[in-house]
DRENPAKE-700641 format. One record per atom (N, C-alpha, C): residue number from 1; atom name; x, y, z. Coordinates in steps of 0.2 Angstrom, whole numbers, always signed. Layout:
// DRENPAKE-700641
{k = NUM; a = CA; c1 = X; c2 = Y; c3 = Z}
...
This chain:
// DRENPAKE-700641
{k = 1; a = N; c1 = +100; c2 = +51; c3 = -52}
{k = 1; a = CA; c1 = +100; c2 = +44; c3 = -50}
{k = 1; a = C; c1 = +93; c2 = +41; c3 = -49}
{k = 2; a = N; c1 = +91; c2 = +36; c3 = -51}
{k = 2; a = CA; c1 = +85; c2 = +32; c3 = -51}
{k = 2; a = C; c1 = +85; c2 = +28; c3 = -44}
{k = 3; a = N; c1 = +79; c2 = +29; c3 = -40}
{k = 3; a = CA; c1 = +80; c2 = +25; c3 = -34}
{k = 3; a = C; c1 = +75; c2 = +19; c3 = -35}
{k = 4; a = N; c1 = +76; c2 = +13; c3 = -31}
{k = 4; a = CA; c1 = +72; c2 = +8; c3 = -33}
{k = 4; a = C; c1 = +69; c2 = +6; c3 = -26}
{k = 5; a = N; c1 = +63; c2 = +3; c3 = -28}
{k = 5; a = CA; c1 = +59; c2 = +1; c3 = -21}
{k = 5; a = C; c1 = +60; c2 = -7; c3 = -22}
{k = 6; a = N; c1 = +60; c2 = -11; c3 = -16}
{k = 6; a = CA; c1 = +60; c2 = -18; c3 = -18}
{k = 6; a = C; c1 = +54; c2 = -20; c3 = -12}
{k = 7; a = N; c1 = +49; c2 = -24; c3 = -16}
{k = 7; a = CA; c1 = +43; c2 = -26; c3 = -11}
{k = 7; a = C; c1 = +44; c2 = -34; c3 = -12}
{k = 8; a = N; c1 = +43; c2 = -38; c3 = -8}
{k = 8; a = CA; c1 = +42; c2 = -44; c3 = -8}
{k = 8; a = C; c1 = +35; c2 = -46; c3 = -11}
{k = 9; a = N; c1 = +36; c2 = -49; c3 = -16}
{k = 9; a = CA; c1 = +28; c2 = -50; c3 = -19}
{k = 9; a = C; c1 = +25; c2 = -57; c3 = -19}
{k = 10; a = N; c1 = +21; c2 = -57; c3 = -15}
{k = 10; a = CA; c1 = +18; c2 = -65; c3 = -14}
{k = 10; a = C; c1 = +16; c2 = -68; c3 = -20}
{k = 11; a = N; c1 = +16; c2 = -73; c3 = -21}
{k = 11; a = CA; c1 = +13; c2 = -78; c3 = -28}
{k = 11; a = C; c1 = +7; c2 = -75; c3 = -30}
{k = 12; a = N; c1 = +3; c2 = -74; c3 = -26}
{k = 12; a = CA; c1 = -5; c2 = -73; c3 = -27}
{k = 12; a = C; c1 = -5; c2 = -66; c3 = -32}
{k = 13; a = N; c1 = +0; c2 = -62; c3 = -31}
{k = 13; a = CA; c1 = +1; c2 = -54; c3 = -35}
{k = 13; a = C; c1 = +4; c2 = -55; c3 = -41}
{k = 14; a = N; c1 = +7; c2 = -60; c3 = -42}
{k = 14; a = CA; c1 = +13; c2 = -60; c3 = -48}
{k = 14; a = C; c1 = +9; c2 = -57; c3 = -55}
{k = 15; a = N; c1 = +4; c2 = -60; c3 = -56}
{k = 15; a = CA; c1 = +0; c2 = -57; c3 = -61}
{k = 15; a = C; c1 = -1; c2 = -50; c3 = -62}
{k = 16; a = N; c1 = -4; c2 = -48; c3 = -55}
{k = 16; a = CA; c1 = -5; c2 = -40; c3 = -54}
{k = 16; a = C; c1 = +0; c2 = -36; c3 = -56}
{k = 17; a = N; c1 = +6; c2 = -39; c3 = -53}
{k = 17; a = CA; c1 = +12; c2 = -34; c3 = -54}
{k = 17; a = C; c1 = +14; c2 = -34; c3 = -61}
{k = 18; a = N; c1 = +14; c2 = -40; c3 = -65}
{k = 18; a = CA; c1 = +15; c2 = -40; c3 = -71}
{k = 18; a = C; c1 = +11; c2 = -36; c3 = -76}
{k = 19; a = N; c1 = +5; c2 = -36; c3 = -74}
{k = 19; a = CA; c1 = +0; c2 = -32; c3 = -78}
{k = 19; a = C; c1 = +2; c2 = -24; c3 = -76}
{k = 20; a = N; c1 = +3; c2 = -22; c3 = -71}
{k = 20; a = CA; c1 = +5; c2 = -15; c3 = -68}
{k = 20; a = C; c1 = +11; c2 = -13; c3 = -71}
{k = 21; a = N; c1 = +16; c2 = -17; c3 = -71}
{k = 21; a = CA; c1 = +22; c2 = -15; c3 = -74}
{k = 21; a = C; c1 = +21; c2 = -14; c3 = -82}
{k = 22; a = N; c1 = +18; c2 = -18; c3 = -85}
{k = 22; a = CA; c1 = +15; c2 = -17; c3 = -93}
{k = 22; a = C; c1 = +11; c2 = -11; c3 = -93}
{k = 23; a = N; c1 = +7; c2 = -9; c3 = -89}
{k = 23; a = CA; c1 = +3; c2 = -2; c3 = -90}
{k = 23; a = C; c1 = +7; c2 = +3; c3 = -89}
{k = 24; a = N; c1 = +12; c2 = +3; c3 = -85}
{k = 24; a = CA; c1 = +16; c2 = +8; c3 = -84}
{k = 24; a = C; c1 = +21; c2 = +9; c3 = -90}
{k = 25; a = N; c1 = +24; c2 = +4; c3 = -93}
{k = 25; a = CA; c1 = +27; c2 = +4; c3 = -99}
{k = 25; a = C; c1 = +23; c2 = +8; c3 = -104}
{k = 26; a = N; c1 = +17; c2 = +6; c3 = -105}
{k = 26; a = CA; c1 = +13; c2 = +8; c3 = -110}
{k = 26; a = C; c1 = +11; c2 = +16; c3 = -109}
{k = 27; a = N; c1 = +10; c2 = +18; c3 = -102}
{k = 27; a = CA; c1 = +9; c2 = +25; c3 = -101}
{k = 27; a = C; c1 = +14; c2 = +29; c3 = -104}
{k = 28; a = N; c1 = +22; c2 = +27; c3 = -102}
{k = 28; a = CA; c1 = +27; c2 = +31; c3 = -104}
{k = 28; a = C; c1 = +29; c2 = +30; c3 = -111}
{k = 29; a = N; c1 = +27; c2 = +26; c3 = -114}
{k = 29; a = CA; c1 = +29; c2 = +24; c3 = -122}
{k = 29; a = C; c1 = +28; c2 = +31; c3 = -126}
{k = 30; a = N; c1 = +33; c2 = +33; c3 = -129}
{k = 30; a = CA; c1 = +32; c2 = +39; c3 = -133}
{k = 30; a = C; c1 = +29; c2 = +36; c3 = -139}
{k = 31; a = N; c1 = +25; c2 = +40; c3 = -142}
{k = 31; a = CA; c1 = +21; c2 = +38; c3 = -148}
{k = 31; a = C; c1 = +15; c2 = +34; c3 = -147}
{k = 32; a = N; c1 = +12; c2 = +32; c3 = -153}
{k = 32; a = CA; c1 = +5; c2 = +29; c3 = -153}
{k = 32; a = C; c1 = +5; c2 = +22; c3 = -150}
{k = 33; a = N; c1 = +1; c2 = +20; c3 = -146}
{k = 33; a = CA; c1 = +0; c2 = +14; c3 = -144}
{k = 33; a = C; c1 = -7; c2 = +12; c3 = -147}
{k = 34; a = N; c1 = -8; c2 = +4; c3 = -149}
{k = 34; a = CA; c1 = -13; c2 = +3; c3 = -152}
{k = 34; a = C; c1 = -18; c2 = +2; c3 = -146}
{k = 35; a = N; c1 = -25; c2 = +5; c3 = -147}
{k = 35; a = CA; c1 = -29; c2 = +5; c3 = -141}
{k = 35; a = C; c1 = -33; c2 = -1; c3 = -139}
{k = 36; a = N; c1 = -32; c2 = -6; c3 = -143}
{k = 36; a = CA; c1 = -34; c2 = -13; c3 = -142}
{k = 36; a = C; c1 = -28; c2 = -16; c3 = -137}
{k = 37; a = N; c1 = -22; c2 = -14; c3 = -138}
{k = 37; a = CA; c1 = -17; c2 = -17; c3 = -133}
{k = 37; a = C; c1 = -18; c2 = -14; c3 = -127}
{k = 38; a = N; c1 = -19; c2 = -7; c3 = -127}
{k = 38; a = CA; c1 = -19; c2 = -4; c3 = -120}
{k = 38; a = C; c1 = -26; c2 = -6; c3 = -117}
{k = 39; a = N; c1 = -32; c2 = -7; c3 = -120}
{k = 39; a = CA; c1 = -39; c2 = -10; c3 = -117}
{k = 39; a = C; c1 = -36; c2 = -16; c3 = -114}
{k = 40; a = N; c1 = -34; c2 = -20; c3 = -118}
{k = 40; a = CA; c1 = -32; c2 = -27; c3 = -116}
{k = 40; a = C; c1 = -29; c2 = -28; c3 = -109}
{k = 41; a = N; c1 = -24; c2 = -23; c3 = -108}
{k = 41; a = CA; c1 = -20; c2 = -23; c3 = -102}
{k = 41; a = C; c1 = -24; c2 = -21; c3 = -97}
{k = 42; a = N; c1 = -28; c2 = -15; c3 = -98}
{k = 42; a = CA; c1 = -31; c2 = -12; c3 = -92}
{k = 42; a = C; c1 = -38; c2 = -18; c3 = -90}
{k = 43; a = N; c1 = -41; c2 = -20; c3 = -95}
{k = 43; a = CA; c1 = -46; c2 = -25; c3 = -93}
{k = 43; a = C; c1 = -44; c2 = -31; c3 = -90}
{k = 44; a = N; c1 = -38; c2 = -34; c3 = -91}
{k = 44; a = CA; c1 = -35; c2 = -40; c3 = -87}
{k = 44; a = C; c1 = -32; c2 = -37; c3 = -79}
{k = 45; a = N; c1 = -30; c2 = -31; c3 = -80}
{k = 45; a = CA; c1 = -28; c2 = -27; c3 = -73}
{k = 45; a = C; c1 = -34; c2 = -27; c3 = -69}
{k = 46; a = N; c1 = -39; c2 = -24; c3 = -72}
{k = 46; a = CA; c1 = -45; c2 = -23; c3 = -68}
{k = 46; a = C; c1 = -48; c2 = -30; c3 = -65}
{k = 47; a = N; c1 = -48; c2 = -34; c3 = -69}
{k = 47; a = CA; c1 = -50; c2 = -41; c3 = -65}
{k = 47; a = C; c1 = -46; c2 = -44; c3 = -61}
{k = 48; a = N; c1 = -40; c2 = -42; c3 = -61}
{k = 48; a = CA; c1 = -35; c2 = -44; c3 = -56}
{k = 48; a = C; c1 = -35; c2 = -40; c3 = -49}
{k = 49; a = N; c1 = -38; c2 = -33; c3 = -51}
{k = 49; a = CA; c1 = -39; c2 = -28; c3 = -44}
{k = 49; a = C; c1 = -45; c2 = -30; c3 = -41}
{k = 50; a = N; c1 = -49; c2 = -32; c3 = -45}
{k = 50; a = CA; c1 = -56; c2 = -35; c3 = -41}
{k = 50; a = C; c1 = -56; c2 = -42; c3 = -39}
{k = 51; a = N; c1 = -50; c2 = -45; c3 = -39}
{k = 51; a = CA; c1 = -50; c2 = -52; c3 = -36}
{k = 51; a = C; c1 = -46; c2 = -52; c3 = -32}
{k = 52; a = N; c1 = -41; c2 = -48; c3 = -30}
{k = 52; a = CA; c1 = -37; c2 = -49; c3 = -25}
{k = 52; a = C; c1 = -37; c2 = -45; c3 = -18}
{k = 53; a = N; c1 = -35; c2 = -47; c3 = -14}
{k = 53; a = CA; c1 = -37; c2 = -46; c3 = -7}
{k = 53; a = C; c1 = -33; c2 = -38; c3 = -7}
{k = 54; a = N; c1 = -38; c2 = -33; c3 = -4}
{k = 54; a = CA; c1 = -36; c2 = -27; c3 = -2}
{k = 54; a = C; c1 = -32; c2 = -25; c3 = +4}
{k = 55; a = N; c1 = -25; c2 = -28; c3 = +4}
{k = 55; a = CA; c1 = -22; c2 = -27; c3 = +10}
{k = 55; a = C; c1 = -15; c2 = -23; c3 = +10}
{k = 56; a = N; c1 = -12; c2 = -22; c3 = +14}
{k = 56; a = CA; c1 = -6; c2 = -18; c3 = +14}
{k = 56; a = C; c1 = -1; c2 = -20; c3 = +8}
{k = 57; a = N; c1 = +0; c2 = -26; c3 = +7}
{k = 57; a = CA; c1 = +4; c2 = -28; c3 = +1}
{k = 57; a = C; c1 = +2; c2 = -24; c3 = -5}
{k = 58; a = N; c1 = -5; c2 = -24; c3 = -6}
{k = 58; a = CA; c1 = -8; c2 = -22; c3 = -12}
{k = 58; a = C; c1 = -6; c2 = -14; c3 = -12}
{k = 59; a = N; c1 = -8; c2 = -10; c3 = -7}
{k = 59; a = CA; c1 = -7; c2 = -3; c3 = -6}
{k = 59; a = C; c1 = +0; c2 = -1; c3 = -7}
{k = 60; a = N; c1 = +5; c2 = -6; c3 = -5}
{k = 60; a = CA; c1 = +11; c2 = -5; c3 = -6}
{k = 60; a = C; c1 = +14; c2 = -5; c3 = -14}
{k = 61; a = N; c1 = +11; c2 = -10; c3 = -17}
{k = 61; a = CA; c1 = +11; c2 = -11; c3 = -24}
{k = 61; a = C; c1 = +8; c2 = -5; c3 = -28}
{k = 62; a = N; c1 = +2; c2 = -3; c3 = -26}
{k = 62; a = CA; c1 = +0; c2 = +3; c3 = -29}
{k = 62; a = C; c1 = +4; c2 = +10; c3 = -29}
{k = 63; a = N; c1 = +8; c2 = +10; c3 = -23}
{k = 63; a = CA; c1 = +12; c2 = +16; c3 = -21}
{k = 63; a = C; c1 = +17; c2 = +16; c3 = -27}
{k = 64; a = N; c1 = +20; c2 = +10; c3 = -29}
{k = 64; a = CA; c1 = +25; c2 = +9; c3 = -34}
{k = 64; a = C; c1 = +23; c2 = +10; c3 = -42}
{k = 65; a = N; c1 = +16; c2 = +8; c3 = -43}
{k = 65; a = CA; c1 = +14; c2 = +9; c3 = -50}
{k = 65; a = C; c1 = +8; c2 = +14; c3 = -50}
{k = 66; a = N; c1 = +9; c2 = +20; c3 = -51}
{k = 66; a = CA; c1 = +5; c2 = +25; c3 = -51}
{k = 66; a = C; c1 = -1; c2 = +24; c3 = -57}
{k = 67; a = N; c1 = +0; c2 = +21; c3 = -61}
{k = 67; a = CA; c1 = -5; c2 = +20; c3 = -67}
{k = 67; a = C; c1 = -11; c2 = +15; c3 = -64}
{k = 68; a = N; c1 = -8; c2 = +10; c3 = -61}
{k = 68; a = CA; c1 = -12; c2 = +5; c3 = -58}
{k = 68; a = C; c1 = -15; c2 = +8; c3 = -52}
{k = 69; a = N; c1 = -13; c2 = +12; c3 = -48}
{k = 69; a = CA; c1 = -15; c2 = +15; c3 = -42}
{k = 69; a = C; c1 = -21; c2 = +20; c3 = -45}
{k = 70; a = N; c1 = -21; c2 = +23; c3 = -50}
{k = 70; a = CA; c1 = -27; c2 = +28; c3 = -52}
{k = 70; a = C; c1 = -31; c2 = +24; c3 = -54}
{k = 71; a = N; c1 = -31; c2 = +17; c3 = -58}
{k = 71; a = CA; c1 = -35; c2 = +13; c3 = -60}
{k = 71; a = C; c1 = -39; c2 = +10; c3 = -55}
{k = 72; a = N; c1 = -35; c2 = +9; c3 = -49}
{k = 72; a = CA; c1 = -38; c2 = +6; c3 = -44}
{k = 72; a = C; c1 = -44; c2 = +11; c3 = -41}
{k = 73; a = N; c1 = -41; c2 = +18; c3 = -40}
{k = 73; a = CA; c1 = -46; c2 = +23; c3 = -37}
{k = 73; a = C; c1 = -52; c2 = +24; c3 = -41}
{k = 74; a = N; c1 = -50; c2 = +24; c3 = -48}
{k = 74; a = CA; c1 = -56; c2 = +24; c3 = -51}
{k = 74; a = C; c1 = -61; c2 = +19; c3 = -50}
{k = 75; a = N; c1 = -59; c2 = +13; c3 = -50}
{k = 75; a = CA; c1 = -64; c2 = +8; c3 = -49}
{k = 75; a = C; c1 = -67; c2 = +8; c3 = -43}
{k = 76; a = N; c1 = -63; c2 = +10; c3 = -38}
{k = 76; a = CA; c1 = -67; c2 = +11; c3 = -31}
{k = 76; a = C; c1 = -70; c2 = +18; c3 = -28}
{k = 77; a = N; c1 = -70; c2 = +22; c3 = -34}
{k = 77; a = CA; c1 = -72; c2 = +29; c3 = -32}
{k = 77; a = C; c1 = -80; c2 = +29; c3 = -30}
{k = 78; a = N; c1 = -84; c2 = +25; c3 = -32}
{k = 78; a = CA; c1 = -91; c2 = +27; c3 = -29}
{k = 78; a = C; c1 = -91; c2 = +24; c3 = -22}
{k = 79; a = N; c1 = -86; c2 = +20; c3 = -20}
{k = 79; a = CA; c1 = -88; c2 = +18; c3 = -13}
{k = 79; a = C; c1 = -83; c2 = +21; c3 = -8}
{k = 80; a = N; c1 = -77; c2 = +23; c3 = -12}
{k = 80; a = CA; c1 = -72; c2 = +26; c3 = -7}
{k = 80; a = C; c1 = -69; c2 = +33; c3 = -10}
{k = 81; a = N; c1 = -72; c2 = +36; c3 = -14}
{k = 81; a = CA; c1 = -69; c2 = +43; c3 = -17}
{k = 81; a = C; c1 = -62; c2 = +42; c3 = -20}
{k = 82; a = N; c1 = -58; c2 = +47; c3 = -19}
{k = 82; a = CA; c1 = -52; c2 = +48; c3 = -21}
{k = 82; a = C; c1 = -48; c2 = +45; c3 = -15}
{k = 83; a = N; c1 = -48; c2 = +39; c3 = -15}
{k = 83; a = CA; c1 = -45; c2 = +35; c3 = -9}
{k = 83; a = C; c1 = -38; c2 = +35; c3 = -9}
{k = 84; a = N; c1 = -35; c2 = +37; c3 = -15}
{k = 84; a = CA; c1 = -26; c2 = +35; c3 = -15}
{k = 84; a = C; c1 = -24; c2 = +42; c3 = -17}
{k = 85; a = N; c1 = -28; c2 = +47; c3 = -18}
{k = 85; a = CA; c1 = -25; c2 = +54; c3 = -20}
{k = 85; a = C; c1 = -24; c2 = +57; c3 = -14}
{k = 86; a = N; c1 = -18; c2 = +62; c3 = -14}
{k = 86; a = CA; c1 = -17; c2 = +66; c3 = -8}
{k = 86; a = C; c1 = -23; c2 = +71; c3 = -7}
{k = 87; a = N; c1 = -25; c2 = +72; c3 = +0}
{k = 87; a = CA; c1 = -30; c2 = +75; c3 = +1}
{k = 87; a = C; c1 = -30; c2 = +83; c3 = -3}
{k = 88; a = N; c1 = -25; c2 = +86; c3 = -2}
{k = 88; a = CA; c1 = -24; c2 = +92; c3 = -5}
{k = 88; a = C; c1 = -26; c2 = +93; c3 = -13}
{k = 89; a = N; c1 = -24; c2 = +87; c3 = -16}
{k = 89; a = CA; c1 = -24; c2 = +87; c3 = -23}
{k = 89; a = C; c1 = -33; c2 = +86; c3 = -25}
{k = 90; a = N; c1 = -35; c2 = +82; c3 = -20}
{k = 90; a = CA; c1 = -42; c2 = +80; c3 = -21}
{k = 90; a = C; c1 = -46; c2 = +87; c3 = -20}
{k = 91; a = N; c1 = -45; c2 = +90; c3 = -14}
{k = 91; a = CA; c1 = -47; c2 = +96; c3 = -13}
{k = 91; a = C; c1 = -48; c2 = +102; c3 = -19}
{k = 92; a = N; c1 = -42; c2 = +103; c3 = -21}
{k = 92; a = CA; c1 = -41; c2 = +108; c3 = -26}
{k = 92; a = C; c1 = -44; c2 = +106; c3 = -32}
{k = 93; a = N; c1 = -45; c2 = +99; c3 = -34}
{k = 93; a = CA; c1 = -48; c2 = +97; c3 = -40}
{k = 93; a = C; c1 = -56; c2 = +98; c3 = -39}
{k = 94; a = N; c1 = -58; c2 = +97; c3 = -33}
{k = 94; a = CA; c1 = -65; c2 = +99; c3 = -32}
{k = 94; a = C; c1 = -67; c2 = +107; c3 = -32}
{k = 95; a = N; c1 = -63; c2 = +111; c3 = -29}
{k = 95; a = CA; c1 = -64; c2 = +117; c3 = -29}
{k = 95; a = C; c1 = -64; c2 = +120; c3 = -37}
{k = 96; a = N; c1 = -59; c2 = +118; c3 = -41}
{k = 96; a = CA; c1 = -57; c2 = +120; c3 = -48}
{k = 96; a = C; c1 = -64; c2 = +118; c3 = -51}
{k = 97; a = N; c1 = -66; c2 = +112; c3 = -50}
{k = 97; a = CA; c1 = -73; c2 = +110; c3 = -54}
{k = 97; a = C; c1 = -79; c2 = +114; c3 = -52}
{k = 98; a = N; c1 = -79; c2 = +116; c3 = -45}
{k = 98; a = CA; c1 = -85; c2 = +120; c3 = -43}
{k = 98; a = C; c1 = -85; c2 = +127; c3 = -45}
{k = 99; a = N; c1 = -78; c2 = +129; c3 = -47}
{k = 99; a = CA; c1 = -78; c2 = +136; c3 = -50}
{k = 99; a = C; c1 = -80; c2 = +136; c3 = -58}
{k = 100; a = N; c1 = -79; c2 = +132; c3 = -61}
{k = 100; a = CA; c1 = -80; c2 = +131; c3 = -68}
{k = 100; a = C; c1 = -87; c2 = +130; c3 = -68}
{k = 101; a = N; c1 = -90; c2 = +126; c3 = -63}
{k = 101; a = CA; c1 = -97; c2 = +126; c3 = -65}
{k = 101; a = C; c1 = -102; c2 = +132; c3 = -63}
{k = 102; a = N; c1 = -99; c2 = +135; c3 = -57}
{k = 102; a = CA; c1 = -102; c2 = +142; c3 = -56}
{k = 102; a = C; c1 = -101; c2 = +147; c3 = -61}
{k = 103; a = N; c1 = -95; c2 = +147; c3 = -64}
{k = 103; a = CA; c1 = -95; c2 = +151; c3 = -70}
{k = 103; a = C; c1 = -99; c2 = +149; c3 = -76}
{k = 104; a = N; c1 = -100; c2 = +144; c3 = -78}
{k = 104; a = CA; c1 = -104; c2 = +140; c3 = -83}
{k = 104; a = C; c1 = -113; c2 = +143; c3 = -81}
{k = 105; a = N; c1 = -113; c2 = +142; c3 = -75}
{k = 105; a = CA; c1 = -120; c2 = +144; c3 = -73}
{k = 105; a = C; c1 = -122; c2 = +151; c3 = -75}
{k = 106; a = N; c1 = -116; c2 = +156; c3 = -75}
{k = 106; a = CA; c1 = -118; c2 = +163; c3 = -77}
{k = 106; a = C; c1 = -117; c2 = +164; c3 = -83}
{k = 107; a = N; c1 = -115; c2 = +160; c3 = -87}
{k = 107; a = CA; c1 = -114; c2 = +162; c3 = -94}
{k = 107; a = C; c1 = -122; c2 = +163; c3 = -97}
{k = 108; a = N; c1 = -122; c2 = +168; c3 = -102}
{k = 108; a = CA; c1 = -127; c2 = +168; c3 = -105}
{k = 108; a = C; c1 = -130; c2 = +163; c3 = -109}
{k = 109; a = N; c1 = -137; c2 = +161; c3 = -109}
{k = 109; a = CA; c1 = -138; c2 = +155; c3 = -115}
{k = 109; a = C; c1 = -139; c2 = +158; c3 = -121}
{k = 110; a = N; c1 = -137; c2 = +154; c3 = -127}
{k = 110; a = CA; c1 = -138; c2 = +157; c3 = -133}
{k = 110; a = C; c1 = -139; c2 = +152; c3 = -138}
């Protein structure tokens, strides 16, 4: 059974929600998606994310749309790190990256 989340969306976020839904659909589409279509949706969503107020309503919307949430996190990585990722997942990713880098340092150069 699929659960649904209902969020009252203010008019100022209508475009953002529409684009976030579209991105989720593209992410889940089996088969090939035209790259320009994907790029267009992402670039429009980036502009929306950069122009809206970063408040509790936005955080709730990002909880509903994982692809938009990941895009938001990537846009804000320089100033906020993995601000929307669970801490355990972030730490595990960092440890795995360090392990790979350590192993790479010890490989013979050829």
